[in-house]
C-alpha positions in Angstrom: -15.8 14.6 -6.2 -12.8 13.2 -4.4 -12.3 9.4 -4.1 -10.1 8.0 -1.3 -8.9 4.4 -1.3 -8.5 2.2 1.8 -5.6 0.1 3.1 -3.8 -2.4 0.8 -4.6 -0.3 -2.3 -3.6 2.9 -4.1 -5.5 5.6 -6.0 -5.6 3.3 -9.1 -8.3 1.3 -7.3 -10.7 4.0 -8.6 -9.5 4.1 -12.2 -12.6 2.5 -13.7 -14.9 4.5 -11.5 -13.1 7.8 -12.4 -13.4 7.0 -16.1 -17.1 6.3 -15.8 -17.8 9.4 -13.8 -15.8 11.6 -16.1 -17.6 10.1 -19.1 -20.8 11.2 -17.3 -19.5 14.7 -16.9 -18.6 14.5 -13.2 -15.5 16.4 -12.1 -13.7 13.7 -10.1 -10.2 12.7 -9.0 -8.7 10.0 -6.9 -6.6 11.1 -4.0 -3.5 9.2 -2.9 -4.0 8.1 0.7 -0.5 8.0 2.4 -1.6 5.3 4.8 0.5 6.6 7.7 -2.0 7.3 10.6 -5.6 8.4 10.6 -4.8 12.0 11.5 -2.0 12.2 8.9 -4.1 10.6 6.2 -7.1 12.9 7.0 -4.9 16.0 6.9 -3.6 14.9 3.4 -7.2 14.5 2.2 -8.3 17.8 3.8 -5.5 19.5 1.8 -6.7 17.8 -1.4 -10.3 19.0 -0.6 -9.1 22.6 -0.4 -8.0 22.4 -4.0 -11.5 21.6 -5.2 -13.6 24.4 -6.6 -17.3 23.9 -6.2 -19.3 21.3 -4.2 -17.1 18.7 -2.5 -18.4 15.1 -2.4 -16.1 12.6 -0.7 -16.2 8.8 -1.3 -14.1 6.4 0.7 -13.5 2.7 0.2 -12.8 0.6 3.4 -10.4 2.5 5.6 -10.8 5.4 3.2 -14.2 5.9 4.9 -12.6 6.6 8.2 -10.2 9.0 6.5 -12.9 11.0 4.7 -15.0 11.2 7.9 -12.0 12.5 9.8 -11.0 14.9 7.0 -14.5 16.3 6.8 -15.2 16.7 10.5 -11.8 17.6 11.9 -9.4 18.7 9.2 -5.8 19.6 10.0 -5.5 21.6 13.3 -9.4 21.5 13.5 -9.7 23.9 10.6 -12.1 21.7 8.6 -12.4 22.4 4.9 -15.8 22.6 3.3 -17.5 19.2 2.6 -20.9 19.0 1.0 -21.4 15.3 1.3 -19.7 12.0 1.9 -20.2 8.3 1.5 -18.3 5.1 2.5 -18.7 1.9 0.7 -17.2 -1.6 0.5 -16.5 -2.9 -3.0 -19.2 -5.6 -2.6 -21.9 -3.1 -1.3 -21.1 -0.8 -4.2 -21.5 -3.6 -6.7 -17.8 -3.5 -7.6 -15.6 -6.4 -8.4 -12.6 -6.2 -6.0 -10.4 -8.0 -8.5 -11.2 -6.0 -11.5 -11.8 -2.6 -9.8 -14.7 -1.7 -12.0 -18.1 -0.5 -11.2 -20.7 -3.1 -12.2 -24.3 -3.5 -11.1 -25.0 -6.4 -8.8 -27.3 -8.0 -11.4 -24.3 -8.2 -13.8 -22.2 -10.3 -11.4 -22.0 -14.1 -11.9 
Protein backbone atom coordinates (compact mmCIF):
# COMPACT_ATOMS: atom_id res chain seq x y z
CA UNK A 1 0.00 0.00 0.00
CA UNK A 2 1.31 3.45 -0.89
CA UNK A 3 -0.10 6.52 0.88
CA UNK A 4 0.20 9.96 -0.72
CA UNK A 5 -0.37 13.22 1.15
CA UNK A 6 -1.99 16.31 -0.30
CA UNK A 7 -0.99 19.97 -0.33
CA UNK A 8 0.09 21.74 2.87
CA UNK A 9 1.36 18.47 4.39
CA UNK A 10 4.16 15.95 4.13
CA UNK A 11 4.41 12.18 4.44
CA UNK A 12 4.27 12.43 8.25
CA UNK A 13 0.54 13.10 7.82
CA UNK A 14 0.19 9.34 7.52
CA UNK A 15 2.39 8.33 10.49
CA UNK A 16 -0.44 7.08 12.74
CA UNK A 17 -2.16 5.32 9.83
CA UNK A 18 1.11 3.66 8.79
CA UNK A 19 1.67 2.44 12.35
CA UNK A 20 -1.84 0.99 12.57
CA UNK A 21 -1.61 -0.71 9.18
CA UNK A 22 1.81 -2.19 9.94
CA UNK A 23 0.51 -3.46 13.27
CA UNK A 24 -2.25 -5.19 11.30
CA UNK A 25 0.35 -6.80 9.02
CA UNK A 26 -0.12 -4.56 5.99
CA UNK A 27 2.96 -3.67 3.95
CA UNK A 28 2.63 0.11 3.69
CA UNK A 29 4.70 3.21 3.17
CA UNK A 30 3.99 6.91 2.84
CA UNK A 31 5.44 8.54 -0.26
CA UNK A 32 6.76 12.07 -0.19
CA UNK A 33 4.74 14.16 -2.67
CA UNK A 34 7.08 16.86 -4.09
CA UNK A 35 4.16 19.30 -4.64
CA UNK A 36 5.55 20.79 -7.86
CA UNK A 37 2.98 20.18 -10.60
CA UNK A 38 0.48 17.38 -11.10
CA UNK A 39 2.50 15.67 -13.83
CA UNK A 40 5.75 15.92 -11.84
CA UNK A 41 4.09 14.71 -8.64
CA UNK A 42 2.37 11.82 -10.46
CA UNK A 43 5.67 10.76 -12.05
CA UNK A 44 7.28 10.72 -8.59
CA UNK A 45 4.49 8.50 -7.22
CA UNK A 46 4.60 6.25 -10.30
CA UNK A 47 8.33 5.74 -9.66
CA UNK A 48 7.55 4.82 -6.04
CA UNK A 49 4.91 2.35 -7.28
CA UNK A 50 7.50 0.55 -9.39
CA UNK A 51 9.42 -0.30 -6.22
CA UNK A 52 6.49 -2.19 -4.70
CA UNK A 53 6.47 -5.97 -4.98
CA UNK A 54 3.00 -7.48 -4.96
CA UNK A 55 -0.41 -5.81 -5.27
CA UNK A 56 -0.39 -2.02 -5.33
CA UNK A 57 -3.10 -0.12 -3.50
CA UNK A 58 -2.85 3.68 -3.58
CA UNK A 59 -4.48 6.03 -1.08
CA UNK A 60 -4.41 9.79 -1.47
CA UNK A 61 -5.47 12.56 0.88
CA UNK A 62 -6.83 15.76 -0.69
CA UNK A 63 -4.65 16.77 -3.65
CA UNK A 64 -2.93 13.39 -3.22
CA UNK A 65 -6.10 11.88 -4.73
CA UNK A 66 -5.46 13.69 -8.00
CA UNK A 67 -1.82 12.62 -7.87
CA UNK A 68 -2.58 8.91 -7.38
CA UNK A 69 -5.24 9.00 -10.10
CA UNK A 70 -2.78 10.54 -12.54
CA UNK A 71 0.02 8.17 -11.51
CA UNK A 72 -2.21 5.13 -11.93
CA UNK A 73 -3.73 6.15 -15.26
CA UNK A 74 -0.93 8.01 -17.04
CA UNK A 75 2.40 7.39 -15.37
CA UNK A 76 5.53 9.09 -16.63
CA UNK A 77 5.64 9.22 -20.43
CA UNK A 78 2.33 7.29 -20.52
CA UNK A 79 4.07 4.11 -19.33
CA UNK A 80 1.74 3.49 -16.41
CA UNK A 81 2.97 1.22 -13.63
CA UNK A 82 0.66 -1.50 -12.33
CA UNK A 83 -2.05 -0.37 -9.92
CA UNK A 84 -4.44 -2.84 -8.33
CA UNK A 85 -6.68 -0.28 -6.60
CA UNK A 86 -6.91 3.26 -5.33
CA UNK A 87 -8.94 5.44 -3.03
CA UNK A 88 -9.10 9.11 -2.21
CA UNK A 89 -10.36 10.43 1.08
CA UNK A 90 -10.60 13.63 3.01
CA UNK A 91 -9.59 13.43 6.65
CA UNK A 92 -13.17 14.02 7.79
CA UNK A 93 -14.65 11.37 5.49
CA UNK A 94 -12.07 8.84 6.65
CA UNK A 95 -12.82 9.57 10.30
CA UNK A 96 -9.42 11.13 10.86
CA UNK A 97 -8.66 14.08 13.05
CA UNK A 98 -6.86 16.59 10.84
CA UNK A 99 -5.07 18.06 13.86
CA UNK A 100 -3.90 14.81 15.39
CA UNK A 101 -3.38 12.91 12.10
CA UNK A 102 -4.68 9.70 13.59
CA UNK A 103 -7.27 7.29 12.36
CA UNK A 104 -10.31 7.24 14.65
CA UNK A 105 -13.82 6.00 13.99
CA UNK A 106 -16.40 8.75 13.63
CA UNK A 107 -18.18 7.43 16.75
CA UNK A 108 -15.05 8.19 18.84
CA UNK A 109 -14.99 11.87 17.89
CA UNK A 110 -16.45 14.41 20.30
